[in-house]
VOSELO-440422 format. One record per residue: x, y, z negated of N, C-alpha, C in turn. Coordinates in pm, whole numbers, plus 50000, padded with zeros to 5 digits. Atoms other than C-alpha are relative to their C-alpha. Layout:
N
XYZXYZXYZ...
This chain:
398
500654989949982500034997149984500885018249983499234992150006501445034050077499575005849872499904990350138502265056949800499685013150035500534983649916501005088250018498904996750037501035001849930497895075050156498874993149887500805005350119496505050149847499194992050099500425009949918494955029450156500874994250095499375007349912496105002350396498835001850129500465001349908495385003350751499854988350061500245010949941494004970850931499465006050130500345003549846493834965751321499914987450030500625006249976491594943351425499764991750129500075004549860492134924951773499054990450041501125009349960488984904751910500484997450119499425007049880490594882052151499224990250083500565009649990488734863452340500324992150133499265007349901489734834352555499494996950126500205002549890489644830952911500124984850089499815015849967490494795352958498964988250043501135011350003487464778852956499844990549934500065013250100488064759852645498855006049863500894993150087485914784052443499755014250013500264986550010484454819352481498705001349897501054995950143481974818252159500665003549926499564996650149484354820651882501335012750047498754989149955486754850951894501174996849894498775001050111490204851251711500125013549980499954987550053490994878251496501304999449908498414997550069494394890751404499795013849945500024985850092494804917251121501575007250019499144994650043497444938751133500065011149913500184996650144498224956550817501395012650015498634989750013500514991150826499815006349882500024992950137501545009550495499695011550057500144989150007501185040650672499335003650168500784996849897499025049250980500935010350086498984993449923501805073151099501074994450036498625007549977504245046351139499664990350139500545004949923502355033051434501174997250094499124997449891505195044151658500924987049973498885012250034507405017251489499804986750065500195011949992505654988151623500534997050163499065004349875507264969051964498755011750105500394993049876506074987552324498734990849993501135010849935504204954852432498874996549924501135002750087502184951552124499005012150011501214987649974500554989852161499314995950146500895002549858500064979752561499044990049958500825011849974498274949552455498755006449923501224995950093496004966252218499375009650078500704986249898495384997552493499214990650116500885004449901494274969652733498974991749954500865007450053492114949752488498715010049956500934986550077489974984952405500015003549899499964991750172489185001152128499224988849916500545010350081488644967551890501045003649889499085004850103491284977051673499365012349889500354986350039489645001651368500434997949847499684991550146490695020251057499214994549900501115000450092489055004250770501005002049836499434999550116489865011750410499894984149905500285014050061490394977150193499615001749865500175000650153489074972749881500574994249909499135001850095490394971849559499114983349955500695012750040489924935249390498835002849887501024996250088486554933149186500024989249915499865008150073486724919148864498604992649947501525007750032483974890948749500124997149861499775002450121482914883548433498844991349935501785004750056479744866248240499215010050015500934988549988476574881548306499324996549841500684998750135474144883748012498984982150012500625013449966472014851948178501014989049965498725011050013475134830248219500314997749839499555000950115476004835247843499024994349940501145004750106472424828247698499704983950075500325009549972472504796747936501274990749919499005005050053475904784647803499564994849863500405000250168474584789847436499044989250032501065007349979471714771447533500314986050016499265012149970473814742347661500704994049878499425004850100475964742147346498944997949908501135000950090472734743047130499464984450021500815013249929471124711347329501084987849916498975007950025474564693147280499994997649840500225002450146474464699046901499054997049926500915007650054471444689646859499724984150040499775017549975471924654147033501034994149925498745005850104475114652046826499724996149859500084997750165474394661846475499134987449949500735013350095471634630846401500884988150013498675013549993474384606346545501295003449882499194997450132476634623046305499834996649859500815002650111474384621446014499954983250000499875013150037473634585846075501054991149962498485008050027477504573846094500585003049851499414999250133477804593845766499174990549876500885006850106474634575445607500694983149989499485014350018476084541245702501064997449936499035002250110479364547745563499734997749853500324996450201477834559245227499044986449974500415009150034475624526945250500804990249975498915007950029478604508645298500874998649872498934997150091480584523945035499134994149855500755003250087477394518744828500034983549947500455015750028477364480044882501594994349951499055002850086480744478044794500295002449885499804999350139480604492744441499094989349939500595008550067478194467544372500234985150002499335011150009480024439944489501245001749915498605000650105483054451044261499044999449864500425002050103480564454143973499674983149952500835013950031479354416044055501574994949985498435008850049483214406344055500155000149889499524999550158483744420643723499294996549912500415005750080480944406843591500344986449978499415015950001482014371343699501434997249937498745000650078485424379243548499595001849865500304997950135483954388643252499384987349947500285007350055482114356643242501374986150005498435009250042485524336243296500775003849899499174997650132487034353643007499344999449885501135002350117483834350942766499444987150018501255008049945482024322542913498755003649966501514996649999478854342842894500205013650069500364989349960477844373243074499605012149882500224986850075477914409442896498594998949934501574996850052474704416242646499935015750055500484984449972472794449142752500905009149906499144992650132474394462242394499784991249896499945006950166474524447242058499105006149899500914993850126471954452741758500294990749909499695004650133472734442441406498974993549987500845011450049470954419741196498835009749929501364991550031468774451641041499285007350126500564995049863467774460841407500245012550055499694982449961469934494441439501594989950105498755002749894473134493641683501044992849882498715002550107475754471241482501215003650039498294999750007479174487941461500894990950042498775009449967481434459341447499644991850118500195006649853479564444441742500045007550120500064991049890480084473541967498955008550019501004991250012477034490041886499085001850110500684997649869475214507042188500444998750152499254998049870477744503942448499624992250098500845001949870476674494842778500654987550061499065006549929477744467743006500805002650065498954991649890479444491343224500905000549909498875001450053481594498242941501144987249964499475012950054482234461342849500524992050125499415008649853483264451543244501415009650028499074985149968485544484343265501494989550022498365001449964489124461443210499894992150121499675005749907487974439643497499595006750114500234991349879487254465843745500685016149986498744990449995490394485843754499815012449882500384988550077488884506443442500584995449856499605004950131491374491643170500265012449939499434983950077493014526943073498915004449925501504997150028489274538743010499984992149889500495010150073488494506642832501025003149870499314999250121491634511542584499185009649950499484989450059490854542442481498204999049906501285001650045487204527642344500044992149874499825008550133486754517641980498944997649975501405004650029483914494841961499674997649884500634999350135483784494841612499105011949966501154989050037481944526941639499285006250112500664999949898479244540141846500685012650073499514992349908479884562942147500165014050012499834986550062478784595441995501125003649901498714998250143481334587441692501294993950035498525002649912484784583541949500815014449911498954990350007487794600241841500055008750139500324996349862487894606642209498755001150035501284992349931484594624542286500044995350183500064995849856485594628542643499674987350082500125013749980485174587842704498205002750084501564999950008481124596042724499735006550149500144996249924481734616143011500805002050120499345006449865484314603643222499424995650093500695004749886483454595543560500654988650045499205014549912484224561043707499224999050128500535000749807483834561244126498764989549998500595008449932482374527944139498764999049932501444998650065479344535543891499065009350083500794985749980478274562544124499844995850167500564998849829476394559244483500555014250053499414988049915478094581244741498945009650042501194988949948474344594244834499605008549858500604993750159473544602644443500615016550037499784986550003472884642144457500335007149893500034994350098473084645944084501194994549941499215002850094476704636244047500695008149948499464988650070477764657943807499834993549831499975004050150478394658343420498695004549953500794997150074475374662643173500315008149874499764992550104475764687842949499255006049888500914997550129474444703942612499075010650023500624985549999472144731842556500965010050062498934986150027475294755542496500974995950130499544999149853476564742142857501854989349937498855007450030479594716542671499884990150059500105013449965480244683842840499614987549910500675008350085478264654642718500144986650018500485011549969477514623842925500415001650150500205001849851478004610543278499404990550055500945011449907475304593643520500964989750038499745012349947475414560443640498954999150155500925005549853473784546244005499744989349957499995012049999473664513643911499364992749873500395005050138471494496943627499844984950040499835013350028471264462143495498384996150028501185007249964468294439443555499584997449846500605000650115465924444543239498984989649956501585007050044463064420843313499025007550117501134994349937459764425443452499375013149914500594992150058458204445843156500405002549844499314998950120458934436942791501414996049987498634996849967462464445242752500744993849879499645006150107463234432942375498875002649905501324998950110460854428642078501255000449849499254992950069462664449041807499794988749844500505006650195460844429541462501074983050042499285013650003462814393741603501095003850106498725000049901465464404941804500034995050092499895014549921464184382342094500065012850143500144991949877464884396442440499104998750110500785003049888462784395642774500404990550083499995010849908462864378443071500895001950134499064994349894465434398343289501354991149944498805007249986469134389943340501085002049875498914996550149470584409043015498965005349935500624990850103468894424542724500964998449843499234995850118470254435242393500494983349913499545011350097472584406642208499704985450092500295010349910471984381842517501484994250043498565006449972475164358742601499434989050125500805008949896473174341242919501654995950079498955006049907475574319543110498904995450118500355005249838474934302043472498504989749990501315011249999472684273243344498735007449949501204996350085470424296643164498725010150129500754994149896469434310443527499574988250092500445012249911467084281043614499265002450159500404995949861465534300543908500844999150087499204996849919468724302344061500795014550016499144984750006471464329344046500075005650138500454995049885470844334444417498615006649996501734995249977467054344544347499895006649852500264989450151467844364044013500905014750031499304989849994468684400644051500655004249866499044996650093471774413043873499975015150002499904984750008472084450743933498875003750099500564995149864470434474644154499695013049985499994985149978470014513944234499255006349901500744989550081468784539243985500615015850067499514984049931468814576044062500375007049867499534990350084470504600743810499055009449958500444986150036469004626443598498395000150035501465001049902465134611643659499475005949849501034997850137462224620643399499724988649947500635013250049460814598943173499595001149842500155000650148459014593442855500144991949900499505010650109459584575442520499414999349886500335000050126458864565442202498495003449964501464996750034454884569142234499364989649922500705015150054454504531342105498714998550075501215001649948451674530442379500004989850079500045009649876452514501142582499374986749918500835013950044450714467242532500684989550111499285009249963451864433942658499184995250162500164997249859449804440042973500335006650091498934994649896452114446543262498765011150099500764987849905450494481643468500404994050169500305003149863449714470443828500765010450066500014988249935450244504643961500625012049918499694986750035451934537543913499275007949898501244989650060448814554443798499844993249853500245004050118448714529143513501065001549911498794995650092452124539343376499755013349976500584983550029451004575143412499035001749902500955002750090448344566443196500354998849862499235004450150450624551642918500845012449975499204988350026452774580842950498935014049945500734987550064449774607642895499354997249880500175005350130448864587142586500745003949885498794997450121451754599642371501384998650068498695001149977455194600442338500325013450039499804988049981457854626742440500765000850142499534996349882458554639442750501485005550001498844996349964462294640642892500125006450108499784995049872462874663043171500754996450091499265003349908465654650143344501244995949937498715000650045467964632943132500264981049993499785016849986467374592743235500735001050082498795003349911470174575843374500745008649978498904987949994472424601543239501424995549898498945001250094474774584243002500544982849995499235013349923476784555643147500374990749842499165007350130478264545942792498344992549925501365005750097474084536642645499714990850053500305014049950473004500442687498725000450026501145000749982469584509842662499355002750150500895003149891466934501642931499805012350092500444987649933466264538243023500925007150066499104993849997469854548043029501044992250132498955011649870471834518243239499144988350055500825013849928468804495343348499075001350077501214995149919465834490043530499234988850001500675012650025462844468843522498955000650149500565004949892460724453943807498425002349974501625001250022457154466043673499535009750129500464992649885456924489643999500854994650107498885005549864458344480044355500875013749985498714990649972461474503244425499445009650059500764984949913460874540444512498945004749930501464998250033457774539944331500305019049942500634985650071456424576344232499384999849866501154997050140455334585443856500365011149927500004983150034454954619443771500374999449819499634995950119456154631543423499525010349955500474987550009453974660043307500905007749915499714991350039455594690243212501744997250006498675006249987459224673643317500685013350059499344994149917461744695443434501064995150147498845007149878463814670243656498994994250153500755004649870462894648643939498544994749955500985003650066459074645943849499434986950084500275012149918458424620944142500374988049960499135011250055461074596143977499884997549840500225003250111459664591743638500014988849909500005016450066460144563343387499345000749914500925003350163458424550743051500864990249943499755012850108459574534042757499464999549887500594999050113457564525342488500415005749881499464995650118459934529342214501854993850047498895003849971463444526442241500634988349927499335013050079465494494642159501015002249877499064994450113466974496041821500085012149938499844986350073465514526741705498724997149907500845004550077463794516241438498064999250039501395003549965460934502041638499064988849943500435013450015458564476241497498914997150081500455009749904456884466941814500775001950118499285002449852458214454742163500505013850043500194988949896459844476242391499774997550130500755003449822457984476942735500355012250054499544988549948459584497742982499444995750164500144994749824458814509743368501055008150004499174993949973462054519743454500544993650133500385009949818461884514743853501425007850039499115001349908464864511544097499745014050091500414991349904465344540444318501495005250053499134999749895467824551044597500025011050092500054990449921468524580144813500164998850150500065007849816468994555445128498434996050019501264998749988465694562645294499304983850031500625011949959463434530245272500594984149919499845009950080465594507545044500655002449906499265000450134467164498644736501324989250020498405011549961470864479744763499694992449855500105005550123470544454344494501114986050001499285009849968473174429144394499094986749896500615014650060472164389744279501434997749910498655005350082473794369044028500934995150045498515008449912475834351344270500835008550046499074993349980477544380744345499285008550132500424992849913475604387844683499035014249991500674986850000474464421044791498905005150098501134996949888471004428244929499505014650020500624989649978469134455645077498604995449965501555002450022465444455044946499615011250037501134991249961462534472145119499415004749884500854996350092460634495244906498714995450021501085006449974457684476645081499914984649953500525012250013458094445644918499344992149913500555001850090456154422744784500205000749825499394993850116455604434144437500094985149905499585015750069455124394844297501164994150071498235009750021458464381644471500835011049946499124992750066460214412644351499834999949826499995000150145459124406644002500944985449976499945013749988459974367844072501355002449996498374994849953463344381644179500955006649828499434995950161463844397943795499974990649906499775009850119463134366043586501324993250020498825009949985466084345043496499254984750003500505015450046463654312143420498614997450032501564998050022459984321143545499564987250093500415012649926459984290743780498825006850139500734993049853458494312844069500694991250140499704999149876458714301344431500195011250075499484987949927460704326944609499964996150164499715000849863460134331944994501195008450053498664989349942462384354545233499485014249927499994987550100463004388245072501225008250074
């Protein structure tokens, strides 16, 4: 480009071939001069040829290069495409994450099962739900209210925590009170939304929850006057052995998922030997009396009582039970007529439901160590039969 004129000069020569091969398509030659005043520097033959062809050479300004970017419409189209891709991929990513959480949850239960069988090998019996003294209260020398979870720690990579426990004292009378609010990873489901410390009203750490509870039977958990247990796999002072599971260890539930920080009603002494068939029946018992607890069920991994570390098969998995006036998970309520070994003169009846954050199912450990996914729509009769150790029921597919 000329520094004097700021434009270029183009000479277009339209030459039509006369050899008969083609007379339709012109051949175009473009000659660009840096300055039109320099035309005289071209060869004479070139200028004569231009003159013979006529005035086909035109002076034209060459436009500058045009910069091109996104228009608003194009930008919106790109954004829409990205949004559609995200909408398609996000559910797949969420499903993959949930599958991973389910797998980890099952592995936690398998680890609990392995620890229980190692405990069996070491002590010739499965651990009790907790120990009750001759006077009907928690016996200090026998370990008090310490849970199954605490007793199997040495067999599940928890030896250091186990060695800090003084089983001659209750969990709230320990030299190291942090034991009660220490988190044990394989006691927590990765899908649990309340994986956190329970604190006092003053905000001090107090307890840590669990996601897996032991099988306490169908309804009656413990008779306080006679110190006799229920029909589940575990109960206070139990020392069950494989031979005690007449129904078969592969047909008896051992542990199942529970939700932490559930609401519950306790100590109303309103239970009867007649097992409720529906959630409404449990809600009726709750409304008859007792103390409603907003969100403290399944929050104490050290406490062996059924409302803290166990479950019963009174209702199907994931059943919703309302607890009036509770501040916790109102649709995940539980019921205990009176707490075991708490000066109760009547039996402890409990509707403590197995629940899960895995949609539609609850993972459960069987006494033989197998882990199954139980549908929340499982037949209630079958579910209750799975909860008895020697009921003699014939169990079909589940």
